[in-house]
C-alpha positions in Angstrom: 106.2 84.3 134.3 108.0 87.6 134.9 109.8 89.8 132.5 113.4 89.0 131.6 116.0 90.9 133.6 118.2 93.2 131.6 121.9 92.4 132.1 124.7 94.4 130.6 127.7 92.1 130.7 130.8 94.0 131.9 134.2 92.8 132.9 135.8 94.2 136.1 137.9 97.0 134.4 134.8 98.2 132.4 132.7 98.3 135.5 135.4 100.2 137.4 135.6 102.7 134.5 131.9 103.1 134.4 131.8 103.9 138.1 134.7 106.3 137.8 133.1 108.2 134.9 129.9 108.4 136.9 131.7 110.0 139.8 133.6 112.6 137.8 131.2 113.7 135.1 129.4 117.0 135.5 127.2 116.6 132.5 123.7 115.5 133.7 123.0 113.7 130.4 126.1 111.6 130.8 125.3 110.9 134.5 121.9 109.7 133.6 123.1 107.3 131.0 126.0 106.1 133.1 123.7 105.4 136.0 121.3 103.4 133.8 124.3 101.4 132.4 125.5 100.7 136.0 122.0 99.5 137.1 121.8 97.3 133.9 125.2 95.8 134.7 123.8 94.6 138.0 121.3 92.4 136.2 118.7 92.9 138.9 116.2 94.9 136.9 113.9 94.6 133.9 114.0 97.1 131.1 110.7 98.5 132.6 112.3 98.8 136.0 115.2 100.7 134.5 112.9 103.0 132.6 110.8 103.7 135.7 113.9 104.3 137.9 115.4 106.7 135.3 112.1 108.4 134.6 112.5 107.7 130.9 110.6 105.8 128.2 111.5 102.1 127.9 112.5 102.8 124.3 115.0 105.4 125.4 116.6 102.9 127.8 116.8 100.3 125.1 118.4 102.7 122.7 121.0 103.6 125.4 121.8 100.0 126.1 122.0 99.2 122.4 124.5 102.1 122.0 126.5 100.8 124.9 126.5 97.3 123.4 127.7 98.6 120.0 130.3 101.1 121.1 131.0 100.7 124.8 131.1 103.8 127.1 132.0 106.1 124.2 129.1 104.8 122.1 126.7 105.4 125.1 127.9 108.9 125.6 128.4 110.0 122.0 126.0 112.7 120.9 124.2 112.1 117.7 123.8 115.8 117.1 126.1 118.3 118.7 124.6 120.1 121.7 123.3 123.6 120.8 123.2 122.8 117.0 120.8 125.2 115.3 117.6 124.2 113.7 116.6 125.4 110.3 113.3 126.5 111.9 115.3 129.1 113.9 116.5 130.9 110.7 115.2 134.5 110.4 113.5 133.8 107.1 111.6 130.7 108.3 110.6 132.6 111.5 109.3 135.6 109.5 107.3 133.3 107.2 106.0 131.4 110.1 104.9 134.6 111.9 103.3 136.0 108.8 101.4 132.7 108.1 100.2 132.5 111.7 99.1 136.2 111.6 97.2 135.5 108.3 95.6 132.3 109.7 97.2 130.3 107.0 97.4 127.1 109.1 95.0 125.5 111.5 97.3 122.8 112.9 100.9 121.8 113.4 100.3 119.1 110.8 99.5 121.7 108.2 102.6 123.6 109.2 104.6 120.4 108.8 103.2 119.9 105.3 104.1 123.5 104.4 107.7 123.2 105.8 108.3 120.1 103.8 106.8 121.4 100.5 108.3 124.9 100.7 111.6 124.3 102.5 112.3 120.6 102.4 112.3 120.6 106.2 110.8 117.5 108.0 109.9 118.0 111.6 107.6 116.3 114.1 104.5 118.0 115.4 106.3 118.2 118.8 109.2 120.1 117.2 106.7 122.5 115.5 104.9 123.1 118.8 108.2 124.0 120.3 108.8 126.6 117.7 105.2 127.9 117.9 105.7 128.6 121.6 108.7 130.7 120.6 106.6 132.7 118.1 104.8 135.8 119.4 101.1 135.4 120.1 98.6 136.1 117.4 96.7 139.3 117.7 92.9 139.3 117.6 91.5 141.9 115.1 89.6 143.4 118.1 92.9 144.1 119.8 93.0 141.2 122.3 96.0 138.9 122.3 95.3 135.2 121.7 
């Protein structure tokens, strides 16, 4: 028995608006979500198919379809956090403490940094987010003078 096909039920005006928005939007994030919604409205694909076609995780596609079901096109396109919002990890103070701790060898893993951030600054971040900020930090210097 095959997987259930995903079908987003849309009336004719909603389908027309979806196609129109897909044609006119310049935002790649919006285009991607609108395209997935259009594919789902066709009812020909499973959730796995949609994820593969979009190059996204199945969970992401499910989240987008849930947002569409709850809030229509506006719900699908609404940003949970504004684009370009700043992270507390980007503050000069946190960056200075992070660089100093790295230089001193205070932490051996991103998990240890996560524990420190939560204990000292009440900031909760995933290891993936911490790795992002570590890539932004300057490389540690070896005491012999080589960078590492």
